[in-house]
C-alpha positions in Angstrom: -2.6 -4.8 -3.5 -4.5 -1.5 -3.4 -3.5 1.6 -1.6 -2.8 1.5 2.2 -3.2 4.1 4.9 -1.2 4.6 8.1 -3.4 6.3 10.7 -1.1 7.8 13.4 -1.2 9.7 16.6 1.5 11.3 18.8 1.7 12.3 22.4 4.2 15.0 23.0 5.6 17.2 25.8 3.8 20.3 24.3 2.4 21.8 21.1 5.6 23.3 19.6 7.4 20.9 17.3 10.5 23.1 17.4 10.9 23.1 21.1 8.9 20.1 22.4 9.4 16.4 21.7 7.4 13.2 21.1 6.8 10.8 24.0 4.6 8.2 22.3 3.8 7.1 18.8 0.9 4.9 17.8 0.1 3.9 14.2 -2.1 1.4 12.5 -1.8 0.4 8.8 -5.2 -0.3 7.1 -6.3 -1.2 3.6 -9.0 0.3 1.4 -11.7 -1.4 3.5 -10.2 0.1 6.7 -9.2 -3.4 7.8 -6.1 -3.6 9.9 -2.9 -4.9 8.3 -0.3 -4.1 11.0 0.3 -1.8 13.9 3.2 0.2 15.4 3.7 1.5 18.9 6.6 2.9 20.9 7.2 5.1 23.9 10.0 7.7 23.4 12.6 8.6 26.0 12.9 12.1 27.2 15.9 14.0 25.9 18.6 14.6 28.4 17.8 17.4 30.8 14.1 17.6 29.7 11.4 17.1 32.3 7.9 15.8 31.5 5.4 18.6 32.3 2.9 17.7 35.0 -0.1 18.7 32.9 1.0 16.2 30.2 1.0 13.5 32.8 -2.5 14.6 33.9 -3.7 14.7 30.3 -2.2 11.4 29.1 -1.4 9.4 32.2 2.1 9.0 30.9 4.8 9.4 33.6 8.6 10.0 33.3 9.1 6.4 34.6 7.1 5.1 31.6 9.7 6.7 29.3 12.8 5.4 31.0 14.7 3.0 28.8 12.5 3.8 25.8 13.9 4.4 22.3 15.2 7.9 21.5 13.1 10.1 19.2 15.4 9.9 16.1 15.3 6.1 16.2 11.6 6.0 16.8 11.0 8.2 13.8 13.3 6.1 11.7 11.2 3.1 12.6 8.0 5.0 11.9 9.3 6.1 8.4 9.9 2.4 7.6 6.4 1.5 8.8 4.7 4.2 6.8 6.6 3.3 3.5 4.5 4.7 0.7 1.2 4.6 2.5 -1.1 7.6 2.7 -0.9 9.1 6.2 -4.1 9.9 8.2 -4.2 11.9 11.4 -6.9 13.7 13.3 -5.0 17.0 13.3 -2.6 16.3 10.5 -0.6 19.6 10.7 0.2 18.9 14.4 1.4 15.3 13.9 3.1 16.0 10.6 5.0 18.9 12.2 6.6 16.6 14.8 7.4 13.7 12.4 9.0 16.2 10.0 11.8 16.4 12.6 12.7 13.0 11.4 12.5 13.9 7.7 9.1 12.3 7.3 7.1 14.3 4.8 4.4 12.1 3.2 3.4 12.9 -0.3 -0.2 12.2 0.5 -2.2 12.5 3.7 -5.7 13.0 5.1 -6.6 15.3 8.0 -9.8 14.0 9.6 -10.3 17.2 11.5 -10.5 19.1 8.2 -12.9 16.6 6.9 -15.2 17.0 9.8 -15.1 20.8 9.7 -16.1 20.6 6.0 -19.0 18.2 6.5 -20.2 19.8 9.8 -18.8 23.4 9.9 -21.1 24.4 12.7 -19.9 21.7 15.1 -16.8 21.0 17.1 -14.2 18.9 15.3 -12.3 17.8 18.4 -11.9 14.0 18.5 -13.7 13.6 21.8 -16.8 15.5 20.4 -16.8 13.8 17.0 -16.7 10.3 18.5 -19.4 11.2 21.0 -21.9 12.3 18.4 -21.1 9.4 16.2 -21.3 6.8 19.0 -17.6 5.8 18.4 -15.9 4.2 21.3 -12.9 6.1 22.7 -11.4 4.7 25.9 -8.2 6.3 27.3 -8.3 9.5 25.2 -4.8 11.0 24.7 -3.0 7.7 24.5 -1.7 7.1 21.0 -3.2 3.8 19.9 -6.6 4.5 21.6 -6.8 7.7 19.6 -5.7 6.0 16.4 -8.4 3.4 16.7 -11.1 6.1 17.2 -9.6 8.1 14.3 -10.0 5.1 12.0 -13.7 5.0 12.7 -14.0 8.8 12.1 -12.1 8.3 8.8 -14.5 5.5 7.8 -17.5 7.7 8.4 -16.3 11.0 6.9 -14.2 10.0 3.9 -17.2 8.9 1.8 -18.8 12.3 2.5 -15.8 14.2 1.0 -14.6 11.6 -1.5 -15.7 13.7 -4.5 -14.4 17.0 -3.1 -10.9 18.4 -3.5 -9.5 15.3 -5.0 -10.9 13.1 -2.3 -9.7 15.6 0.4 -6.1 14.6 -0.1 -3.6 16.9 1.5 -6.3 19.4 2.6 -5.5 21.3 5.8 -7.6 24.0 7.4 -6.7 27.4 8.6 -9.4 29.1 10.8 -9.8 31.7 13.4 -10.4 29.2 16.1 -7.5 27.0 15.1 -4.8 29.1 13.2 -2.5 27.0 11.1 0.9 27.0 12.8 2.6 24.4 10.5 2.0 23.8 6.8 2.9 20.3 5.8 4.8 19.7 2.6 2.3 19.2 -0.4 -0.5 20.7 1.7 -3.4 22.5 0.2 -4.7 25.1 2.7 -8.4 25.7 3.0 -9.2 28.9 4.8 -12.4 28.9 6.8 -13.9 32.1 8.1 -16.8 30.5 10.1 -15.9 29.6 13.7 -17.6 26.4 14.8 -19.8 26.7 17.9 -20.4 23.9 20.2 -23.2 23.7 22.8 -21.1 25.5 25.4 -20.4 28.4 23.0 -24.2 28.7 22.3 -25.0 28.7 26.0 -22.5 31.4 26.6 -24.2 33.6 24.0 -27.6 33.0 25.6 -26.3 33.9 29.1 -24.7 37.0 27.6 -28.1 38.2 26.5 -30.5 36.8 29.1 -33.0 39.6 28.7 -32.4 40.5 25.1 -33.8 37.6 23.1 -34.0 39.8 20.0 -30.2 40.4 20.1 -29.6 36.6 20.6 -31.7 35.7 17.6 -30.0 38.4 15.5 -26.7 36.7 16.4 -28.3 33.4 15.4 -29.3 34.9 12.0 -25.7 36.2 11.4 -24.3 32.8 12.2 -26.9 31.1 9.9 -26.1 33.5 7.0 -22.4 32.9 7.5 -23.0 29.2 7.3 -24.9 29.4 4.1 -22.2 31.6 2.6 -19.3 29.5 3.7 -16.6 28.4 1.3 
């Protein structure tokens, strides 16, 4: 059997792996052809005394009642470790997901970050999952639920891996540090790629235009600076 990948996504109570916790884990194991082999899903009970932030419920649709009676985080991560085995891990924002699963001692030898792939291929565009799937006509229903995001990430992986397959050892273990998304956790075995160009989406460009409504010369000067930065990117 060839190499396998485990594409995973976590929903959490916040962004800080040292102070927040996982509330949902979704993972799908795929083969070299990106065909599904197996899938893993679990909700994770809130730690004693912890409350689920209201904004997380609004973002994900997950309520405290959904987590009642669920497995505790340590047991969930033990099960995830067994599911991953020796597969290559894939995640949309690998430093984020790997930071949380490291709490359970899961430190994969090899991984792919699809967000880093997208930023390499399309440095001037947004690399957020919702924007990437939209411009690639990838279906994403129920964003911010683990398995829904995993299914969309598999499609992103299928599209972008061939475009970076001959770069940086197939883009294995590459994570990105940039001004718009500073690296807060460096996974074990990671190779950090520092990017100095900040991606601008359509909203950013419109803000620039509104900032110089009467000064088109200044706007186009900014456009030239951005263009030169793109051509000189690493």
